[in-house]
SERO-4910 file (N, C-alpha, C, O; in steps of 0.05 Angstrom, whole numbers):
BEGIN
 pado doro    nc1    nc2    nc3   cac1   cac2   cac3    cc1    cc2    cc3    oc1    oc2    oc3
  Unk    A   -327   -284   -141   -306   -270   -156   -309   -240   -151   -289   -226   -147
  Unk    A   -334   -230   -153   -339   -201   -149   -331   -193   -121   -320   -172   -116
  Unk    A   -338   -211   -101   -332   -205    -73   -302   -204    -69   -292   -186    -54
  Unk    A   -287   -222    -82   -258   -222    -80   -246   -196    -91   -229   -183    -79
  Unk    A   -257   -188   -114   -247   -163   -127   -254   -139   -109   -238   -121   -107
  Unk    A   -277   -140    -97   -285   -118    -79   -266   -117    -55   -258    -95    -47
  Unk    A   -259   -141    -45   -241   -142    -22   -214   -131    -29   -202   -116    -13
  Unk    A   -204   -138    -53   -178   -127    -62   -179    -97    -65   -160    -83    -58
  Unk    A   -201    -87    -77   -204    -58    -80   -204    -44    -53   -192    -23    -50
  Unk    A   -218    -56    -34   -220    -45     -7   -192    -44      6   -185    -23     18
  Unk    A   -177    -66      3   -150    -66     14   -132    -45      1   -117    -31     14
  Unk    A   -135    -41    -26   -120    -21    -40   -127      7    -31   -110     24    -27
  Unk    A   -153     12    -27   -163     38    -17   -151     43     11   -142     65     16
  Unk    A   -152     23     28   -141     26     55   -111     33     54   -102     51     69
  Unk    A    -96     19     37    -67     24     35    -62     52     25    -44     65     35
  Unk    A    -78     61      5    -74     88     -5    -80    109     16    -66    129     19
  Unk    A   -102    105     30   -110    123     52    -88    124     73    -80    145     83
  Unk    A    -78    100     80    -58     97    101    -33    113     93    -22    126    110
  Unk    A    -25    111     69      0    125     60     -4    155     61     14    170     68
  Unk    A    -28    164     54    -34    194     56    -31    204     84    -22    226     89
  Unk    A    -39    187    103    -38    195    131     -9    199    140     -2    216    156
  Unk    A      9    182    129     38    185    135     47    213    127     61    226    142
  Unk    A     40    222    103     48    248     94     38    270    112     52    290    118
  Unk    A     14    267    122      3    286    141     19    287    167     26    309    177
  Unk    A     24    264    178     39    262    203     67    273    200     77    288    218
  Unk    A     80    267    178    107    277    174    107    307    172    124    321    184
  Unk    A     89    318    157     87    347    154     83    361    181     95    382    186
  Unk    A     66    349    198     61    361    224     86    360    242     92    379    256
  Unk    A    101    337    241    125    335    257    146    355    247    161    366    264
  Unk    A    148    360    222    167    380    211    159    408    218    176    427    217
  Unk    A    133    412    225    124    439    233    122    442    263    115    463    273
  Unk    A    130    421    278    127    421    307    143    444    319    167    446    316
  Unk    A    129    463    332    142    487    342    153    484    370    162    504    383
  Unk    A    152    460    381    163    456    408    193    455    409    206    457    430
  Unk    A    205    453    385    234    454    382    241    470    357    228    467    336
  Unk    A    260    488    359    266    506    337    287    493    319    311    500    320
  Unk    A    277    475    301    295    462    283    305    481    261    289    498    251
  Unk    A    331    480    254    340    495    231    335    479    205    326    456    206
  Unk    A    341    491    183    335    478    157    350    452    154    339    433    143
  Unk    A    375    451    163    390    426    160    377    403    176    375    380    166
  Unk    A    369    410    200    356    389    217    329    380    205    323    356    205
  Unk    A    314    399    194    289    391    181    293    373    157    278    353    153
  Unk    A    313    379    141    319    362    118    328    335    127    321    314    115
  Unk    A    343    334    149    353    308    160    329    291    169    327    267    162
  Unk    A    311    303    184    288    288    195    270    279    172    260    256    172
  Unk    A    266    296    152    249    289    129    261    264    115    247    245    110
  Unk    A    287    264    110    300    242     96    301    217    114    296    195    104
  Unk    A    306    221    139    308    198    158    281    184    161    280    159    161
  Unk    A    259    199    161    233    186    163    226    170    138    218    147    140
  Unk    A    231    182    115    224    168     90    241    143     87    232    122     78
  Unk    A    267    144     96    285    122     92    278     98    111    281     75    103
  Unk    A    269    105    135    266     84    155    237     76    161    232     52    167
  Unk    A    218     94    160    191     88    166    177     75    142    161     56    145
  Unk    A    184     85    119    173     73     94    190     50     84    212     46     95
  Unk    A    181     35     65    198     15     52    191    -13     60    198    -32     46
  Unk    A    177    -17     82    169    -44     90    141    -50     78    130    -35     62
  Unk    A    131    -73     86    104    -81     76     81    -67     90     59    -67     80
  Unk    A     87    -54    113     67    -39    129     45    -58    140     23    -48    147
  Unk    A     51    -83    142     31   -103    151     20    -96    179     -4    -98    184
  Unk    A     39    -89    197     30    -84    225     12    -60    227     -9    -60    240
  Unk    A     19    -39    213      3    -14    213    -24    -18    200    -45    -10    211
  Unk    A    -24    -31    177    -50    -36    163    -68    -55    180    -92    -54    177
  Unk    A    -55    -73    196    -71    -92    212    -88    -77    233   -109    -87    240
  Unk    A    -79    -54    241    -96    -38    260   -122    -30    247   -143    -33    258
  Unk    A   -119    -19    222   -142     -9    208   -161    -33    201   -186    -31    205
  Unk    A   -150    -55    191   -167    -78    184   -180    -90    209   -204    -97    208
  Unk    A   -166    -91    231   -177   -102    256   -200    -84    266   -221    -93    275
  Unk    A   -195    -58    265   -215    -39    274   -241    -42    258   -263    -41    269
  Unk    A   -238    -45    232   -262    -48    214   -277    -74    221   -301    -74    221
  Unk    A   -262    -95    227   -275   -120    235   -289   -117    262   -311   -129    265
  Unk    A   -278   -103    280   -290    -99    306   -315    -82    304   -333    -84    322
  Unk    A   -317    -66    284   -342    -50    279   -365    -68    271   -388    -59    272
  Unk    A   -359    -92    263   -378   -113    257   -401   -103    239   -425   -104    247
  Unk    A   -394    -95    215   -414    -89    195   -420    -59    192   -428    -51    170
  Unk    A   -415    -43    212   -420    -14    209   -394     -1    200   -373     -4    212
  Unk    A   -396     14    178   -372     26    166   -361     48    184   -377     65    193
  Unk    A   -335     48    190   -324     69    207   -326     96    193   -325     98    168
  Unk    A   -329    117    209   -329    144    198   -301    151    188   -282    138    193
  Unk    A   -300    173    172   -274    182    162   -255    189    185   -231    183    183
  Unk    A   -266    201    206   -250    208    229   -239    183    243   -216    182    251
  Unk    A   -257    163    246   -248    138    259   -227    123    244   -207    113    255
  Unk    A   -230    123    217   -210    109    201   -183    125    202   -162    113    202
  Unk    A   -185    151    203   -161    168    205   -146    162    231   -122    159    230
  Unk    A   -161    160    253   -148    153    279   -136    125    279   -115    121    290
  Unk    A   -150    106    266   -139     79    264   -113     79    248    -94     65    255
  Unk    A   -112     95    227    -87     98    211    -65    110    227    -42    101    225
  Unk    A    -71    129    244    -51    142    261    -39    121    280    -15    120    284
  Unk    A    -56    105    292    -46     84    310    -29     64    295     -8     55    305
  Unk    A    -37     57    270    -21     40    253      6     51    248     26     37    249
  Unk    A      7     77    242     33     89    237     50     90    263     74     90    262
  Unk    A     36     92    285     51     91    311     67     65    313     90     66    322
  Unk    A     55     43    304     69     18    304     92     17    284    113      7    289
  Unk    A     87     29    260    108     30    240    132     48    249    155     42    243
  Unk    A    126     69    264    147     86    275    163     69    296    187     70    297
  Unk    A    148     54    312    161     37    333    179     16    319    201     11    328
  Unk    A    169      4    298    184    -16    283    210     -3    272    231    -16    273
  Unk    A    208     21    261    231     34    249    252     39    271    276     36    266
  Unk    A    243     48    294    261     52    317    276     26    325    300     26    329
  Unk    A    260      4    327    273    -22    333    294    -29    312    316    -38    319
  Unk    A    286    -27    287    304    -37    265    330    -21    263    351    -33    258
  Unk    A    328      5    266    353     21    264    373     11    285    396      7    279
  Unk    A    364      8    310    382      0    331    390    -29    328    413    -37    334
  Unk    A    372    -46    319    377    -75    315    399    -78    294    417    -94    298
  Unk    A    398    -63    272    418    -65    251    446    -57    261    465    -69    253
  Unk    A    447    -37    278    473    -29    289    484    -51    307    507    -58    304
  Unk    A    467    -62    325    476    -83    343    485   -108    327    505   -122    335
  Unk    A    471   -115    306    478   -139    290    499   -134    269    507   -152    254
  Unk    A    508   -108    267    528   -101    246    517   -108    218    533   -117    201
  Unk    A    491   -104    213    479   -112    188    487    -94    165    496    -71    170
  Unk    A    485   -104    141    493    -89    117    469    -77    104    469    -53     96
  Unk    A    448    -92    100    424    -83     85    398    -87    101    396   -104    119
  Unk    A    379    -71     94    352    -73    105    332    -65     83    335    -44     71
  Unk    A    313    -83     78    293    -77     57    305    -71     30    295    -53     16
  Unk    A    326    -85     24    338    -83     -3    356    -59     -7    364    -53    -30
  Unk    A    363    -44     14    381    -21     11    399    -20     35    394    -34     55
  Unk    A    421     -5     34    439     -4     57    425      5     83    407     22     82
  Unk    A    432     -7    105    421      2    131    427     31    134    447     42    125
  Unk    A    409     45    148    411     74    152    439     81    163    451    100    154
  Unk    A    448     67    183    474     74    196    498     69    177    519     80    182
  Unk    A    493     53    156    515     48    136    519     71    117    539     72    103
  Unk    A    500     90    116    504    113     98    527    130    109    527    136    133
  Unk    A    546    138     92    569    153    102    563    177    119    576    183    138
  Unk    A    541    191    111    535    216    126    522    210    153    520    228    170
  Unk    A    513    185    157    497    179    181    514    167    203    517    179    224
  Unk    A    525    143    198    541    130    219    525    126    245    502    118    244
  Unk    A    538    131    267    525    127    293    506    149    302    494    147    323
  Unk    A    503    169    285    481    188    289    454    173    289    434    182    300
  Unk    A    454    150    275    430    133    273    420    126    301    395    122    304
  Unk    A    437    123    321    427    117    348    408    138    357    386    132    367
  Unk    A    416    163    354    398    185    362    373    186    345    351    193    354
  Unk    A    376    180    319    353    179    301    332    159    311    308    164    310
  Unk    A    342    136    321    323    116    332    308    128    356    284    124    358
  Unk    A    322    142    373    310    155    396    290    177    388    269    180    400
  Unk    A    297    191    367    279    212    356    253    199    347    231    209    353
  Unk    A    255    177    332    231    163    323    213    155    346    189    158    345
  Unk    A    225    144    367    209    135    390    195    159    403    172    157    411
  Unk    A    209    181    406    197    205    419    175    217    401    156    228    412
  Unk    A    178    214    375    157    225    357    130    211    361    109    223    356
  Unk    A    131    186    368    105    171    373     89    186    395     65    190    392
  Unk    A    103    194    416     89    209    438     78    235    428     56    244    436
  Unk    A     93    249    410     84    275    399     59    271    383     39    285    386
  Unk    A     59    250    366     36    245    348     12    238    365    -10    248    360
  Unk    A     15    220    385     -7    211    401    -19    234    419    -43    236    423
  Unk    A     -1    251    428    -11    274    445    -29    292    428    -49    302    437
  Unk    A    -21    296    403    -36    314    385    -64    303    380    -83    318    380
  Unk    A    -66    277    375    -92    266    366   -108    251    387   -132    248    384
  Unk    A    -95    243    409   -110    226    428   -112    237    456   -126    227    473
  Unk    A    -97    259    461    -99    272    488   -128    280    493   -141    293    477
  Unk    A   -138    272    516   -166    278    523   -185    255    516   -208    255    526
  Unk    A   -176    236    500   -193    212    495   -193    195    519   -173    194    534
  Unk    A   -215    180    525   -216    164    549   -195    142    550   -188    132    572
  Unk    A   -185    134    527   -165    112    526   -136    122    523   -118    106    519
  Unk    A   -132    148    525   -105    159    520    -83    147    538    -63    138    528
  Unk    A    -89    146    564    -69    134    583    -64    105    577    -42     95    578
  Unk    A    -86     90    571    -83     62    565    -67     58    539    -52     38    537
  Unk    A    -70     76    520    -55     74    495    -25     78    500     -9     62    490
  Unk    A    -18     98    516     10    102    523     21     79    539     44     70    534
  Unk    A      5     68    557     14     45    573     19     21    555     38      6    558
  Unk    A      1     17    535      4     -6    516     30     -4    501     45    -23    499
  Unk    A     36     20    490     61     23    474     86     20    492    106      9    484
  Unk    A     84     31    517    107     29    535    111      0    543    134     -9    545
  Unk    A     89    -15    548     92    -43    556    105    -59    533    123    -75    538
  Unk    A     95    -55    509    106    -70    486    135    -62    480    151    -79    473
  Unk    A    141    -37    483    169    -27    479    187    -41    499    208    -51    492
  Unk    A    178    -42    524    194    -55    545    198    -84    539    221    -95    542
  Unk    A    177    -98    532    179   -127    527    197   -132    503    213   -151    503
  Unk    A    194   -116    482    210   -121    457    239   -116    461    256   -131    453
  Unk    A    246    -93    474    274    -87    479    287   -107    499    310   -113    497
  Unk    A    271   -117    518    281   -138    536    286   -164    521    305   -178    527
  Unk    A    268   -170    502    272   -194    485    297   -191    468    311   -211    464
  Unk    A    302   -167    458    327   -162    443    351   -166    460    371   -178    451
  Unk    A    350   -157    485    372   -161    503    378   -190    508    401   -199    506
  Unk    A    357   -205    513    359   -234    517    371   -247    492    388   -265    494
  Unk    A    362   -239    468    372   -250    443    402   -244    440    418   -262    433
  Unk    A    410   -220    445    439   -212    442    456   -228    462    478   -238    454
  Unk    A    448   -229    487    463   -244    507    465   -274    501    486   -286    503
  Unk    A    442   -285    493    441   -314    487    459   -320    463    473   -340    464
  Unk    A    459   -303    442    475   -308    419    505   -306    426    521   -322    417
  Unk    A    512   -287    443    539   -283    452    549   -308    467    571   -318    463
  Unk    A    532   -317    486    538   -341    502    538   -366    485    554   -384    489
  Unk    A    519   -367    465    517   -391    448    541   -395    431    548   -418    424
  Unk    A    555   -374    423    579   -376    407    601   -390    422    619   -402    410
  Unk    A    599   -389    449    619   -403    466    609   -431    474    625   -450    477
  Unk    A    583   -433    477    571   -459    486    543   -462    475    524   -450    485
  Unk    A    541   -477    453    515   -480    439    494   -494    455    470   -492    449
  Unk    A    501   -507    477    481   -520    494    464   -499    509    444   -506    521
  Unk    A    473   -474    508    457   -452    520    431   -448    504    412   -436    514
  Unk    A    431   -457    479    407   -454    462    387   -476    469    391   -499    461
  Unk    A    366   -469    484    346   -489    492    319   -481    482    315   -458    473
  Unk    A    300   -499    483    273   -494    474    260   -472    491    247   -454    480
  Unk    A    265   -472    517    253   -452    535    265   -424    529    250   -404    528
  Unk    A    291   -423    525    304   -397    519    294   -386    493    288   -363    490
  Unk    A    293   -404    473    283   -396    446    255   -384    448    249   -363    437
  Unk    A    237   -398    462    209   -389    464    208   -361    478    192   -344    470
  Unk    A    224   -357    498    224   -332    513    233   -309    495    221   -288    494
  Unk    A    255   -314    480    265   -293    462    243   -285    441    238   -262    437
  Unk    A    231   -306    429    212   -301    407    187   -287    418    176   -268    405
  Unk    A    178   -296    441    154   -284    453    157   -254    457    140   -238    450
  Unk    A    180   -247    469    184   -219    476    194   -202    453    186   -179    450
  Unk    A    212   -213    436    224   -197    415    205   -192    391    207   -172    378
  Unk    A    187   -211    386    171   -210    362    141   -209    367    127   -193    355
  Unk    A    131   -227    384    102   -232    385     86   -208    394     65   -203    384
  Unk    A     96   -194    415     80   -173    426     76   -150    407     54   -140    403
  Unk    A     98   -141    394     94   -117    377     83   -124    349     71   -107    336
  Unk    A     87   -149    340     78   -156    314     49   -165    313     35   -161    294
  Unk    A     40   -178    335     13   -189    335     -6   -177    356    -28   -169    350
  Unk    A      4   -174    381    -14   -163    401    -19   -133    398    -41   -124    401
  Unk    A      2   -118    392      0    -89    391    -21    -79    371    -37    -61    378
  Unk    A    -21    -89    346    -42    -79    327    -70    -84    337    -88    -66    334
  Unk    A    -75   -107    348   -102   -113    358   -108    -97    383   -131    -88    387
  Unk    A    -89    -94    401    -93    -78    425   -101    -50    418   -118    -38    430
  Unk    A    -88    -38    397    -95    -11    388   -123    -10    378   -138      8    385
  Unk    A   -131    -30    362   -158    -30    351   -179    -34    373   -200    -21    372
  Unk    A   -173    -50    393   -192    -54    415   -196    -28    431   -218    -21    438
  Unk    A   -174    -14    436   -176     12    451   -192     32    435   -210     46    446
  Unk    A   -187     34    409   -201     53    392   -231     47    391   -248     65    388
  Unk    A   -238     21    393   -266     13    391   -280     15    419   -303      7    421
  Unk    A   -266     25    439   -278     29    465   -274      6    484   -286      6    506
  Unk    A   -258    -13    477   -254    -36    495   -233    -31    517   -217    -12    514
  Unk    A   -234    -47    538   -214    -46    559   -196    -71    555   -206    -93    553
  Unk    A   -170    -67    554   -152    -89    549   -153   -110    571   -146   -133    567
  Unk    A   -161   -101    595   -164   -120    617   -185   -142    611   -184   -164    623
  Unk    A   -203   -136    594   -225   -155    587   -216   -174    565   -231   -192    557
  Unk    A   -191   -171    555   -183   -187    532   -156   -201    537   -139   -203    519
  Unk    A   -152   -210    562   -127   -224    569   -123   -249    552   -101   -254    544
  Unk    A   -144   -264    548   -142   -289    533   -136   -283    503   -121   -298    490
  Unk    A   -147   -261    493   -141   -253    466   -111   -247    463    -98   -254    443
  Unk    A   -100   -234    484    -71   -228    484    -55   -254    483    -36   -256    468
  Unk    A    -63   -274    499    -48   -300    499    -49   -313    471    -30   -324    462
  Unk    A    -73   -312    459    -76   -324    432    -57   -310    412    -44   -323    396
  Unk    A    -57   -283    413    -40   -268    394    -10   -273    398      5   -274    379
  Unk    A     -2   -275    423     26   -281    429     33   -309    419     55   -312    408
  Unk    A     16   -328    423     20   -355    413     22   -355    382     39   -369    371
  Unk    A      6   -339    370      7   -336    340     33   -323    331     44   -331    311
  Unk    A     43   -304    347     68   -291    341     92   -311    343    111   -310    327
  Unk    A     90   -329    362    111   -349    365    110   -368    342    131   -376    330
  Unk    A     86   -376    334     82   -393    310     94   -380    285    107   -393    269
  Unk    A     89   -354    282     99   -339    259    130   -340    258    141   -344    237
  Unk    A    143   -336    281    172   -336    282    183   -365    276    204   -368    263
  Unk    A    170   -385    286    178   -413    281    176   -418    251    194   -431    240
  Unk    A    155   -408    238    153   -410    209    177   -397    195    189   -408    177
  Unk    A    184   -373    205    207   -358    193    232   -375    195    247   -376    176
  Unk    A    236   -387    218    261   -403    222    261   -427    204    282   -435    193
  Unk    A    238   -439    202    235   -463    184    241   -455    155    256   -469    141
  Unk    A    228   -433    146    232   -425    118    260   -415    112    269   -417     90
  Unk    A    274   -405    133    301   -396    129    319   -419    119    337   -415    103
  Unk    A    312   -444    127    328   -467    119    314   -482     96    328   -490     76
  Unk    A    288   -486     98    274   -504     79    257   -489     58    245   -502     40
  Unk    A    255   -463     61    238   -447     42    252   -444     15    276   -448     13
  Unk    A    237   -437     -5    247   -433    -32    257   -404    -34    241   -385    -32
  Unk    A    284   -399    -38    294   -372    -39    281   -355    -61    278   -331    -58
  Unk    A    272   -368    -83    259   -354   -105    232   -342    -95    225   -320   -102
  Unk    A    218   -358    -79    192   -349    -68    196   -328    -46    182   -308    -45
  Unk    A    216   -333    -29    220   -316     -6    234   -290    -13    231   -270      1
  Unk    A    249   -290    -35    263   -265    -43    289   -261    -28    301   -240    -29
  Unk    A    298   -281    -13    323   -279      1    334   -307      7    319   -327      6
  Unk    A    360   -309     13    372   -334     20    377   -334     50    388   -315     61
  Unk    A    367   -355     64    369   -356     93    398   -358    102    415   -371     89
  Unk    A    404   -346    126    431   -347    137    431   -353    167    451   -347    180
  Unk    A    410   -364    177    409   -370    206    431   -388    215    442   -384    237
  Unk    A    438   -408    199    459   -427    207    486   -412    209    500   -415    228
  Unk    A    492   -397    187    518   -382    187    519   -361    209    541   -356    220
  Unk    A    496   -350    216    496   -328    236    494   -337    265    490   -320    283
  Unk    A    496   -363    270    495   -373    297    468   -368    311    467   -366    336
  Unk    A    447   -366    296    421   -359    308    410   -381    326    413   -405    321
  Unk    A    398   -372    348    383   -390    365    357   -395    351    337   -381    357
  Unk    A    356   -413    333    332   -418    316    316   -442    326    327   -459    340
  Unk    A    291   -443    317    274   -465    325    285   -492    315    284   -512    329
  Unk    A    296   -492    291    307   -517    280    331   -527    297    333   -551    302
  Unk    A    348   -508    306    371   -516    322    362   -528    349    372   -550    356
  Unk    A    344   -514    363    336   -524    389    321   -551    387    322   -568    405
  Unk    A    306   -554    365    292   -580    361    312   -602    355    309   -624    364
  Unk    A    333   -595    339    354   -615    333    368   -623    359    374   -647    363
  Unk    A    374   -604    376    390   -609    400    376   -629    419    390   -643    433
  Unk    A    350   -629    420    336   -648    438    332   -676    424    322   -694    437
  Unk    A    341   -679    399    337   -704    385    363   -718    377    363   -742    370
  Unk    A    386   -704    379    411   -715    369    423   -736    388    420   -735    412
  Unk    A    437   -756    376    455   -773    391    482   -760    393    486   -738    382
  Unk    A    501   -773    405    528   -760    409    542   -754    382    554   -733    379
  Unk    A    540   -773    363    552   -769    337    540   -745    323    554   -728    312
  Unk    A    514   -744    323    500   -722    310    505   -695    324    507   -674    311
  Unk    A    507   -696    350    513   -672    365    540   -661    358    543   -636    355
  Unk    A    560   -678    355    586   -669    347    586   -656    319    598   -635    315
  Unk    A    571   -667    301    568   -655    274    555   -628    276    565   -609    263
  Unk    A    534   -626    292    520   -600    295    538   -579    307    539   -557    297
  Unk    A    552   -586    329    569   -566    342    593   -558    326    603   -536    328
  Unk    A    604   -577    310    628   -571    294    621   -553    270    639   -539    261
  Unk    A    597   -554    261    591   -540    236    572   -516    239    570   -499    220
  Unk    A    558   -513    261    539   -491    264    554   -465    268    574   -463    283
  Unk    A    544   -444    256    556   -417    258    579   -413    240    594   -393    244
  Unk    A    584   -430    221    606   -427    203    595   -418    175    574   -427    167
  Unk    A    610   -400    163    601   -389    137    609   -407    113    599   -403     91
  Unk    A    626   -427    118    634   -446     97    609   -461     87    596   -475    103
  Unk    A    603   -460     61    579   -474     50    579   -503     56    557   -515     59
  Unk    A    602   -516     58    603   -544     65    593   -549     93    579   -569     98
  Unk    A    599   -532    112    590   -534    139    559   -530    141    545   -545    154
  Unk    A    550   -510    126    521   -505    125    506   -529    114    485   -537    124
  Unk    A    517   -541     93    505   -565     80    504   -588    100    484   -603    100
  Unk    A    524   -591    117    524   -613    137    502   -609    157    489   -628    166
  Unk    A    498   -584    166    477   -578    185    450   -583    173    432   -595    185
  Unk    A    446   -574    148    420   -579    134    415   -609    130    393   -618    133
  Unk    A    436   -624    124    433   -653    120    425   -666    147    409   -685    147
  Unk    A    437   -656    169    430   -667    195    401   -661    202    386   -678    213
  Unk    A    392   -637    195    364   -629    200    345   -649    185    324   -657    195
  Unk    A    353   -656    160    337   -675    145    338   -702    157    318   -716    158
  Unk    A    362   -710    166    365   -737    179    347   -739    204    337   -760    210
  Unk    A    344   -717    218    328   -716    242    298   -713    236    281   -712    254
  Unk    A    292   -710    210    264   -708    200    250   -683    212    227   -684    219
  Unk    A    265   -661    213    253   -637    224    232   -625    207    215   -610    217
  Unk    A    231   -631    181    209   -622    164    183   -634    173    162   -620    175
  Unk    A    183   -659    180    159   -672    190    152   -662    218    128   -659    225
  Unk    A    172   -656    234    167   -645    261    153   -618    259    134   -613    274
  Unk    A    162   -602    240    150   -576    236    121   -579    226    103   -566    236
  Unk    A    116   -597    207     89   -602    197     70   -610    219     47   -601    219
  Unk    A     79   -627    236     63   -636    259     57   -613    278     35   -610    288
  Unk    A     78   -597    284     74   -573    301     54   -554    289     36   -545    302
  Unk    A     56   -549    263     38   -530    249      9   -540    250     -9   -524    255
  Unk    A      6   -566    246    -22   -577    247    -33   -574    275    -56   -566    279
  Unk    A    -17   -581    296    -27   -579    323    -32   -551    333    -52   -546    346
  Unk    A    -14   -532    326    -18   -505    335    -42   -492    321    -56   -476    333
  Unk    A    -46   -499    296    -70   -488    281    -95   -497    295   -114   -481    300
  Unk    A    -97   -523    301   -121   -534    314   -126   -521    341   -148   -515    348
  Unk    A   -104   -518    356   -106   -506    383   -115   -476    381   -132   -468    396
  Unk    A   -103   -462    362   -110   -433    359   -139   -430    351   -154   -413    361
  Unk    A   -148   -446    332   -176   -445    323   -195   -451    346   -215   -437    350
  Unk    A   -188   -471    362   -205   -479    385   -206   -455    405   -227   -449    415
  Unk    A   -183   -443    411   -182   -421    430   -197   -396    419   -211   -382    434
  Unk    A   -194   -391    393   -208   -369    380   -238   -372    382   -253   -354    389
  Unk    A   -247   -396    375   -276   -401    375   -288   -402    403   -313   -402    406
  Unk    A   -271   -403    423   -281   -401    451   -286   -373    460   -297   -368    481
  Unk    A   -277   -353    443   -281   -325    450   -311   -318    447   -323   -325    427
  Unk    A   -323   -304    466   -351   -298    465   -359   -277    444   -382   -276    435
  Unk    A   -340   -260    436   -346   -238    418   -339   -247    389   -316   -253    383
  Unk    A   -360   -248    372   -355   -257    345   -337   -239    328   -322   -248    311
  Unk    A   -339   -213    333   -322   -194    319   -293   -198    326   -275   -197    309
  Unk    A   -287   -204    352   -260   -210    360   -251   -236    347   -228   -238    339
  Unk    A   -269   -256    346   -262   -281    332   -253   -275    303   -234   -286    293
  Unk    A   -268   -258    290   -262   -251    262   -234   -238    259   -220   -244    240
  Unk    A   -227   -221    278   -201   -208    278   -179   -229    281   -160   -230    265
  Unk    A   -182   -247    300   -162   -267    306   -159   -287    282   -137   -295    275
  Unk    A   -182   -294    271   -181   -313    248   -168   -299    223   -154   -313    208
  Unk    A   -172   -273    220   -160   -260    197   -129   -260    200   -115   -263    180
  Unk    A   -119   -257    225    -90   -258    229    -80   -286    224    -60   -290    210
  Unk    A    -94   -306    234    -85   -334    232    -85   -343    202    -66   -356    193
  Unk    A   -106   -336    188   -108   -346    160    -87   -332    142    -81   -343    121
  Unk    A    -77   -309    150    -56   -296    134    -30   -311    136    -13   -310    118
  Unk    A    -25   -324    159      1   -336    163      1   -366    161     22   -378    158
  Unk    A    -22   -379    163    -23   -408    163    -12   -420    137    -22   -413    115
  Unk    A      7   -437    139     20   -451    117     32   -432     96     32   -437     72
  Unk    A     41   -409    106     53   -389     87     79   -400     76     92   -417     89
  Unk    A     87   -390     53    111   -399     39    133   -378     39    156   -383     30
  Unk    A    126   -354     50    146   -333     51    140   -313     73    154   -294     77
***
């Protein structure tokens, strides 16, 4: 009990420290003398950062700090080391904000994190596109200030550029697939689904935080190729859970009502249904998928139940957990094992 309380206190301390670092980074960006911002521009950037970078759970950013501490394997990081880990974590949160601003515009979304999307604010509109680009460029400014001259500086920039490329390419594939799928649902296949999820979600949500921690701890990413594969597989599992919960999760627990069926999403449940349906069931699926009519949604959900997709998911979850544990325990470095297990145990059998 005492250990659990201590762990909670440690997490709280980390979160509080992490948030203070954000204020430091924002203040430095607002004082950046490489561009002569006027007062209106400074007020805009200040408000834009608070609106878009803050407000989420900060899981990806905090995962850098937690992973780095686990990689230290018992020796407490110095104040300077923890500060640098926090900066890398915020780099990921900045990257996430950049992705989400542009994603919301492309999807014509209304809300994000319980408030109107940034571009939906009357004063903002499509200026939000440039704001997304500003956020991405600020990552380079922050990293140059704190990591230029470090032995891993070039590798750090390469890591962020690689993940940015993979994620935006995944978004492109998702947009094109959804557009084509609205004309022909047979375009939604298991292989296409896996490729979208791997590139759009897994790299920046799972691999990037650990990659940052490994670089900060003096590691070479070339030595951790298998770790990368494990984290990407974990990211795919995470998105499959999301798709499952969108349909079968409890809205009270999740805090939202799923809309993947109405939104024509290339979801795991749909592609699993498509490889199991007979002609009658396929007609029902194609006639009702992507419709906002509650009766159509109900027919799709009833078909998912008829195909026993809940049991299919349970079996997948059991198998992927066993495989991931086996692959993790094959890693020679126990500290790396601890990092990977901490990620897996946070998501295994989650309800939201």
